[in-house]
C-alpha positions as CSV (number, residue, x, y, z in Angstrom):
1,M,-14.1,-132.0,-111.6
2,D,-11.2,-133.7,-110.6
3,I,-10.0,-134.3,-106.0
4,P,-7.4,-131.5,-105.5
5,N,-3.9,-133.1,-104.7
6,I,-4.0,-129.9,-101.9
7,P,-6.3,-130.7,-98.2
8,L,-9.2,-129.0,-97.8
9,A,-8.1,-127.3,-94.8
10,E,-5.0,-126.1,-96.5
11,R,-7.6,-124.7,-100.0
12,A,-9.6,-123.1,-97.4
13,R,-6.6,-120.9,-95.2
14,P,-8.0,-117.4,-94.5
15,E,-5.2,-114.9,-96.1
16,N,-6.9,-112.3,-94.2
17,L,-7.8,-110.9,-91.2
18,D,-11.3,-110.4,-92.1
19,E,-11.3,-114.2,-93.3
20,L,-10.8,-115.0,-89.7
21,K,-13.4,-116.4,-87.7
22,G,-13.4,-116.4,-84.0
23,Q,-10.6,-114.5,-82.5
24,E,-12.3,-111.5,-81.1
25,N,-10.7,-111.1,-78.1
26,L,-6.6,-110.9,-79.9
27,L,-8.3,-110.1,-83.2
28,G,-11.3,-107.7,-83.5
29,P,-10.7,-103.6,-83.5
30,G,-8.3,-102.1,-81.4
31,K,-6.8,-106.4,-80.4
32,P,-3.5,-106.7,-79.9
33,L,-2.3,-108.6,-82.4
34,R,-4.9,-106.9,-85.3
35,I,-3.3,-103.5,-84.1
36,M,0.1,-105.5,-84.1
37,I,-0.8,-106.4,-87.9
38,E,-2.0,-103.6,-89.8
39,K,0.4,-101.1,-88.4
40,D,3.3,-103.8,-89.5
41,Q,5.2,-103.9,-85.8
42,V,5.7,-107.3,-84.6
43,S,7.0,-108.4,-81.9
44,S,8.1,-111.1,-80.1
45,F,4.8,-113.5,-78.9
46,V,3.8,-117.7,-78.2
47,L,0.0,-117.8,-79.8
48,W,-1.6,-120.8,-76.8
49,G,-4.1,-122.2,-77.7
50,P,-5.4,-126.2,-78.9
51,P,-5.6,-127.4,-82.4
52,G,-6.6,-126.4,-85.0
53,S,-7.6,-122.7,-83.4
54,G,-6.2,-121.1,-86.2
55,K,-2.4,-120.4,-84.3
56,T,-0.8,-121.6,-87.8
57,T,-3.2,-119.5,-90.0
58,I,-2.5,-116.1,-87.6
59,A,1.3,-116.6,-88.4
60,R,0.8,-117.1,-92.2
61,I,-1.2,-113.4,-91.9
62,I,1.2,-111.3,-90.5
63,A,4.3,-113.4,-93.3
64,A,1.9,-111.9,-96.0
65,K,0.3,-108.8,-94.6
66,T,4.4,-107.7,-92.3
67,N,7.4,-106.0,-94.2
68,S,9.2,-109.3,-93.8
69,D,11.8,-112.0,-94.1
70,F,9.1,-114.7,-92.6
71,Y,11.3,-118.5,-92.0
72,Q,8.6,-120.6,-91.2
73,I,9.7,-124.3,-88.9
74,N,8.0,-127.1,-87.3
75,A,10.3,-127.8,-83.5
76,V,9.5,-132.1,-84.3
77,S,11.5,-131.6,-87.6
78,S,14.6,-128.3,-87.1
79,G,16.7,-128.2,-84.5
80,V,19.5,-125.8,-83.4
81,K,21.1,-126.0,-86.5
82,D,18.5,-124.8,-88.5
83,I,18.2,-121.7,-85.7
84,R,21.3,-120.2,-86.0
85,A,21.0,-120.3,-89.7
86,I,17.9,-118.2,-89.7
87,I,20.0,-115.9,-87.2
88,E,22.2,-115.5,-89.4
89,T,20.0,-114.2,-92.0
90,G,18.9,-111.9,-89.0
91,K,21.9,-110.5,-87.9
92,R,22.5,-109.3,-92.3
93,N,18.9,-108.5,-93.0
94,L,20.0,-105.9,-89.6
95,L,22.3,-104.5,-91.9
96,I,19.6,-103.5,-94.0
97,N,17.2,-102.4,-92.1
98,R,14.5,-105.3,-92.4
99,R,13.0,-107.8,-90.1
100,T,13.2,-111.3,-89.7
101,I,10.2,-113.6,-88.1
102,L,10.6,-117.3,-87.6
103,F,7.7,-118.4,-86.9
104,I,7.9,-122.5,-85.2
105,D,5.4,-125.0,-85.4
106,E,5.1,-126.6,-81.9
107,I,7.2,-125.0,-80.1
108,H,7.0,-126.6,-76.9
109,R,9.1,-129.8,-78.9
110,F,11.8,-128.1,-78.7
111,N,14.1,-129.2,-75.0
112,K,16.2,-126.7,-72.9
113,A,18.8,-125.7,-74.8
114,Q,16.5,-125.5,-78.4
115,Q,15.5,-122.5,-76.8
116,D,18.0,-121.1,-75.2
117,A,19.8,-120.8,-78.7
118,L,16.4,-118.2,-78.8
119,L,17.1,-115.8,-76.3
120,H,19.9,-113.9,-77.1
121,S,18.4,-112.8,-80.5
122,V,15.4,-112.4,-79.2
123,E,15.9,-110.3,-77.0
124,K,17.8,-107.7,-79.5
125,G,16.4,-108.3,-82.1
126,T,17.8,-110.3,-84.6
127,I,14.7,-112.0,-85.1
128,I,10.5,-111.7,-83.6
129,L,10.0,-115.1,-83.1
130,I,6.1,-115.8,-83.2
131,G,5.5,-119.8,-81.7
132,A,2.2,-121.4,-81.9
133,T,1.5,-124.7,-78.8
134,T,-1.1,-127.0,-78.0
135,E,0.4,-126.8,-74.2
136,N,0.6,-124.4,-71.7
137,P,3.8,-122.0,-71.7
138,S,3.8,-121.8,-67.9
139,F,5.4,-126.3,-68.2
140,E,6.7,-125.8,-71.8
141,V,8.7,-122.9,-72.7
142,I,11.4,-121.6,-70.3
143,P,11.4,-119.1,-67.9
144,A,14.6,-117.1,-69.3
145,L,12.2,-117.7,-73.5
146,R,9.3,-116.5,-71.6
147,S,10.2,-113.4,-70.0
148,R,10.8,-111.9,-73.5
149,V,7.7,-112.7,-75.6
150,M,3.6,-112.1,-75.1
151,I,2.3,-115.0,-74.2
152,Y,-1.4,-115.0,-76.5
153,I,-4.1,-117.6,-75.5
154,L,-6.6,-118.6,-77.9
155,E,-9.6,-120.5,-77.2
156,T,-11.2,-123.1,-79.2
157,L,-13.6,-121.8,-81.8
158,S,-17.5,-121.9,-80.9
159,K,-20.1,-123.8,-82.6
160,E,-20.5,-120.2,-84.4
161,D,-17.4,-120.1,-85.2
162,L,-17.2,-123.6,-87.0
163,Q,-20.9,-123.4,-88.7
164,Q,-19.4,-120.1,-90.4
165,I,-15.8,-121.0,-91.3
166,L,-18.0,-124.2,-93.2
167,Y,-20.2,-122.2,-95.1
168,D,-17.7,-119.9,-96.2
169,V,-15.2,-123.1,-97.5
170,I,-18.5,-124.6,-99.1
171,K,-19.2,-121.7,-100.7
172,K,-16.0,-119.9,-102.0
173,D,-13.6,-124.1,-102.9
174,E,-14.2,-124.6,-106.5
175,Y,-14.1,-128.7,-106.0
176,L,-17.3,-128.0,-103.7
177,K,-18.5,-125.6,-106.1
178,S,-18.6,-128.1,-108.5
179,I,-20.0,-130.8,-106.9
180,R,-24.3,-131.4,-105.5
181,L,-24.4,-131.3,-101.5
182,G,-27.0,-132.2,-100.4
183,E,-27.7,-132.9,-96.0
184,I,-24.6,-132.3,-93.7
185,D,-24.8,-133.6,-90.8
186,L,-23.9,-130.7,-89.6
187,D,-23.6,-130.4,-85.4
188,F,-22.1,-134.3,-85.3
189,L,-19.7,-133.2,-87.5
190,I,-18.9,-131.1,-85.0
191,Y,-18.9,-132.4,-82.4
192,A,-17.3,-135.4,-83.9
193,S,-13.9,-132.7,-84.9
194,G,-13.5,-131.3,-81.1
195,G,-14.1,-128.2,-81.4
196,D,-10.9,-128.5,-84.1
197,A,-12.0,-127.0,-87.9
198,R,-8.9,-127.5,-89.5
199,L,-10.1,-131.9,-88.4
200,M,-13.6,-130.8,-89.3
201,L,-12.7,-129.5,-92.9
202,N,-10.6,-132.8,-92.6
203,I,-13.2,-135.3,-92.0
204,F,-16.0,-133.6,-94.1
205,E,-13.8,-133.4,-97.0
206,G,-13.3,-137.7,-96.2
207,S,-16.7,-138.0,-96.3
208,V,-17.1,-135.2,-99.5
209,I,-14.6,-137.7,-101.4
210,Q,-16.6,-141.2,-100.2
211,E,-19.5,-140.3,-101.9
212,K,-18.2,-138.9,-104.5
213,D,-19.6,-141.5,-107.4
214,K,-23.5,-140.1,-106.1
215,D,-25.7,-137.8,-107.4
216,V,-26.4,-136.0,-104.3
217,I,-23.6,-136.3,-101.5
218,N,-25.6,-136.3,-98.4
219,V,-23.2,-136.3,-95.3
220,S,-24.7,-137.9,-93.0
221,K,-23.6,-138.7,-89.6
222,D,-23.5,-143.3,-91.2
223,V,-21.1,-141.4,-93.3
224,I,-18.5,-139.8,-91.0
225,E,-18.4,-142.1,-88.3
226,N,-17.4,-144.7,-91.3
227,V,-15.1,-141.4,-91.6
228,I,-13.7,-140.9,-88.5
229,Q,-14.6,-144.6,-87.1
230,T,-14.4,-142.7,-83.7
231,K,-14.7,-139.2,-81.8
232,N,-11.7,-137.4,-81.6
233,I,-11.1,-136.7,-77.8
234,M,-9.4,-133.4,-76.9
235,Y,-7.7,-135.4,-74.2
236,D,-3.6,-135.0,-74.5
237,K,-1.4,-137.2,-71.5
238,G,1.6,-135.0,-71.8
239,G,-0.5,-131.6,-72.7
240,E,-3.1,-129.2,-70.7
241,E,-5.6,-130.5,-71.6
242,H,-4.2,-133.7,-68.9
243,Y,-4.3,-131.7,-66.1
244,N,-6.9,-130.0,-66.6
245,V,-8.8,-133.0,-66.6
246,I,-6.6,-134.7,-63.8
247,S,-8.1,-132.3,-62.0
248,A,-11.4,-131.5,-62.2
249,F,-12.0,-135.3,-62.2
250,I,-10.5,-134.8,-58.5
251,K,-12.4,-132.1,-57.7
252,S,-15.5,-133.6,-58.6
253,I,-14.0,-136.8,-56.3
254,R,-13.6,-134.3,-53.4
255,G,-16.3,-132.2,-54.1
256,S,-19.0,-135.3,-53.2
257,D,-19.9,-135.8,-56.4
258,P,-20.0,-139.4,-58.4
259,D,-21.7,-138.2,-61.3
260,A,-19.0,-135.8,-62.8
261,A,-16.2,-138.0,-61.7
262,L,-17.3,-140.5,-63.4
263,Y,-18.1,-138.5,-66.7
264,W,-14.4,-136.7,-66.3
265,M,-12.8,-140.9,-65.3
266,A,-14.6,-141.6,-68.9
267,R,-13.0,-138.8,-70.5
268,M,-9.1,-139.6,-69.5
269,I,-9.8,-143.4,-70.1
270,A,-11.4,-142.9,-74.0
271,G,-8.1,-139.8,-74.8
272,G,-6.1,-143.4,-73.5
273,E,-4.5,-142.4,-70.0
274,D,-2.9,-145.3,-67.8
275,P,-5.2,-146.6,-65.6
276,L,-2.3,-146.6,-63.1
277,F,-2.0,-142.9,-63.2
278,I,-5.8,-142.3,-62.4
279,A,-5.8,-145.0,-59.5
280,R,-2.5,-143.7,-58.0
281,R,-4.2,-140.7,-57.6
282,L,-7.0,-142.5,-56.0
283,V,-5.4,-144.0,-53.6
284,I,-3.4,-140.3,-52.7
285,L,-7.1,-138.5,-52.2
286,A,-8.6,-141.5,-49.9
287,S,-5.7,-140.3,-47.3
288,E,-5.8,-136.7,-48.2
289,D,-9.2,-136.1,-48.7
290,I,-11.2,-138.3,-46.7
291,G,-8.7,-139.6,-44.4
292,N,-10.3,-141.2,-41.0
293,A,-13.8,-140.2,-41.6
294,S,-14.0,-143.6,-43.8
295,P,-10.3,-145.2,-43.0
296,N,-12.1,-148.0,-45.9
297,A,-11.3,-145.5,-48.5
298,L,-7.7,-145.7,-48.6
299,V,-8.3,-149.6,-48.0
300,L,-9.9,-149.5,-51.7
301,A,-7.6,-147.1,-53.9
302,E,-5.6,-149.6,-52.5
303,A,-7.1,-153.0,-53.4
304,A,-8.3,-151.2,-57.1
305,F,-4.8,-150.2,-57.9
306,S,-3.3,-153.8,-57.5
307,A,-6.4,-156.0,-59.2
308,I,-6.1,-153.1,-61.5
309,N,-2.2,-153.8,-61.9
310,K,-3.2,-157.4,-62.4
311,V,-6.3,-157.4,-65.0
312,G,-5.2,-154.4,-66.8
313,M,-7.2,-152.7,-69.5
314,P,-10.7,-153.2,-70.1
315,E,-12.4,-154.7,-67.2
316,G,-9.8,-152.3,-64.8
317,R,-12.1,-150.2,-65.6
318,I,-15.0,-151.4,-64.1
319,I,-12.4,-151.7,-61.6
320,L,-12.3,-148.2,-61.2
321,A,-15.5,-146.6,-61.6
322,Q,-16.1,-148.9,-58.1
323,C,-13.5,-146.8,-56.4
324,V,-14.3,-143.9,-57.5
325,T,-17.9,-143.7,-57.2
326,Y,-16.9,-145.5,-54.0
327,L,-14.8,-142.6,-53.1
328,A,-16.8,-139.5,-53.7
329,S,-20.1,-141.3,-52.2
330,S,-17.8,-141.0,-49.2
331,P,-17.9,-138.7,-45.9
332,K,-14.6,-136.4,-46.5
333,S,-12.1,-135.0,-43.9
334,N,-8.8,-133.3,-45.0
335,S,-8.0,-133.4,-40.8
336,S,-4.7,-135.6,-41.1
337,Y,-3.2,-133.7,-44.0
338,M,-3.6,-130.5,-42.2
339,A,-2.4,-131.3,-39.6
340,L,0.8,-133.4,-41.1
341,E,1.0,-129.7,-42.5
342,S,0.6,-127.7,-39.8
343,A,3.3,-130.3,-37.8
344,M,6.0,-129.7,-40.9
345,K,5.5,-125.7,-41.1
346,D,6.7,-125.8,-36.9
347,V,9.6,-128.0,-38.6
348,Q,10.3,-125.0,-40.6
349,T,9.9,-121.9,-39.3
350,K,10.1,-122.7,-35.2
351,K,13.4,-123.9,-33.5
352,L,14.2,-127.8,-33.3
353,Y,14.2,-128.8,-29.4
354,P,15.5,-132.0,-27.9
355,V,13.8,-135.0,-27.8
356,P,13.2,-134.7,-24.3
357,L,15.0,-138.0,-21.8
358,H,11.8,-140.4,-20.4
359,L,11.2,-140.2,-24.2
360,R,14.7,-141.1,-25.7
361,N,15.4,-144.9,-26.1
362,A,18.3,-146.5,-24.0
363,P,19.9,-149.5,-26.0
364,T,23.0,-149.4,-24.2
365,G,24.2,-149.2,-20.4
366,L,26.0,-145.5,-20.3
367,M,22.6,-144.1,-22.0
368,K,21.0,-145.7,-19.4
369,E,22.8,-143.6,-16.7
370,I,22.7,-140.4,-18.3
371,G,18.7,-140.7,-18.7
372,Y,18.0,-142.0,-21.3
373,G,14.4,-143.1,-21.0
374,R,13.9,-142.4,-17.5
375,E,11.1,-141.5,-15.9
376,Y,8.8,-142.7,-19.0
377,K,6.0,-144.3,-17.6
378,Y,4.2,-147.4,-20.5
379,P,0.4,-146.4,-21.2
380,H,-0.7,-150.0,-21.2
381,G,0.1,-150.1,-17.5
382,F,-2.7,-148.1,-16.5
383,E,-6.8,-147.9,-17.4
384,Q,-7.6,-148.1,-20.4
385,N,-4.4,-147.8,-21.7
386,F,-3.1,-144.4,-21.7
387,L,-2.9,-141.2,-19.0
388,E,-2.1,-138.0,-19.6
389,E,1.8,-137.1,-20.9
390,N,3.6,-134.7,-22.8
391,Y,5.2,-136.2,-25.6
392,F,6.4,-132.9,-26.5
393,P,9.5,-130.6,-26.0
394,E,9.2,-129.5,-22.2
395,E,8.7,-125.9,-24.7
396,M,5.6,-127.2,-27.0
397,K,3.8,-128.8,-24.6
398,G,0.0,-128.5,-25.4
399,T,0.7,-128.0,-29.0
400,Q,-2.1,-129.7,-30.6
401,Y,-2.2,-130.4,-35.0
402,Y,-5.1,-132.5,-35.6
403,Y,-8.7,-131.9,-34.9
404,P,-10.4,-134.3,-35.7
405,S,-13.9,-133.1,-38.4
406,E,-17.8,-134.2,-37.2
407,N,-17.6,-136.5,-40.8
408,G,-18.5,-140.2,-40.7
409,Q,-16.1,-142.3,-38.4
410,E,-13.5,-139.7,-37.6
411,R,-16.2,-138.2,-35.6
412,N,-15.5,-141.2,-32.7
413,L,-12.0,-140.4,-33.4
414,R,-12.6,-136.9,-32.1
415,D,-14.9,-137.9,-29.2
416,R,-12.0,-140.6,-27.8
417,L,-9.7,-138.2,-28.1
418,K,-11.9,-135.4,-26.0
419,S,-12.2,-137.8,-23.1
420,L,-8.7,-138.3,-23.0
421,W,-7.0,-135.1,-23.3
422,M,-9.5,-133.0,-22.0
423,K,-7.3,-130.8,-19.4
424,L,-4.0,-130.5,-22.5
425,K,-6.2,-130.3,-25.5
426,K,-9.0,-128.7,-27.7
427,Y,-11.7,-131.5,-29.4
């Protein structure tokens, strides 16, 4: 039998809910999407989930099972003109009491103007919108449109779901039934697909085609690796996974786990993340989360940023690794950051008092005459280069924002400040 022209993932696409694997939280008995489809009462919604989790399949099942005109467009290749043409059809359908469903794949790629074009028609029911996106709708779908649709979250398919999908396809597909399949390295196939059912089937079909001249076709690890060359890394530099991974990375360093931090950084590097983006985050973290507990952390982070900018990748990953392990292993303190937050809050919410005269600069004779700088005491003229002076407006005397931690070198700062300000402040 000749190799079909239609890809396996398309040939194997489920035609009803019972064939669809996974997403039990939405499609199981009594769950919202199943009820909506079975009762033919579809309202506008957006499906948010990773690639190959079933978004397009769900839309096509709705197309087949509901009494509606169904239109599918892709946000990459379509624009406002296409939307308006479908909306006009929707208006005509309303006159004969027929619904119009518009499925927009990759809706996150529509800009604000394109999304705005949908608002009135979705609100009035001229069209029923089904959007599909791999990106967080909170970032990629405008608030006005989000308020008019339900958001349904699809999960990454489990290993068991993917296994069952492959077994079902092997049993049903005419081409696969015509050949002799031997051993299949299913664990590696699933690993290489990154949880994407469509990609898994495409890799599997590519492996079968590569071995088609053999009497028994074995889909081994070597065959799979030859087909894909490299594992699919589930990481989108501009999308939801980007924010998830960088969050895990930062929290691992903050939590003093260099091993977890290296793992998340490796995920970013393998996914093609800009190394200078990683380095910038390390500079911020060095000050925000380590601060004066280990002042060298900021020095090293800044040096790492500069060095990576000079040498680039792949060698830059070595510099990143040194910086990450140092920062994760360092004592932590956010005292300086929290002190600034407290000061900013006072500035934003409380009365702003004038600068006391003794703290003002007096570059002119007139300013000196009216008291600018008068009674200012120069600390270097006193023992230990210090005197207990009020540097706040009088109304704020004794205010304290900075509470040094007892971690690392910051403990020395705390002890010094405690000895200097024992009458005015509490350290």
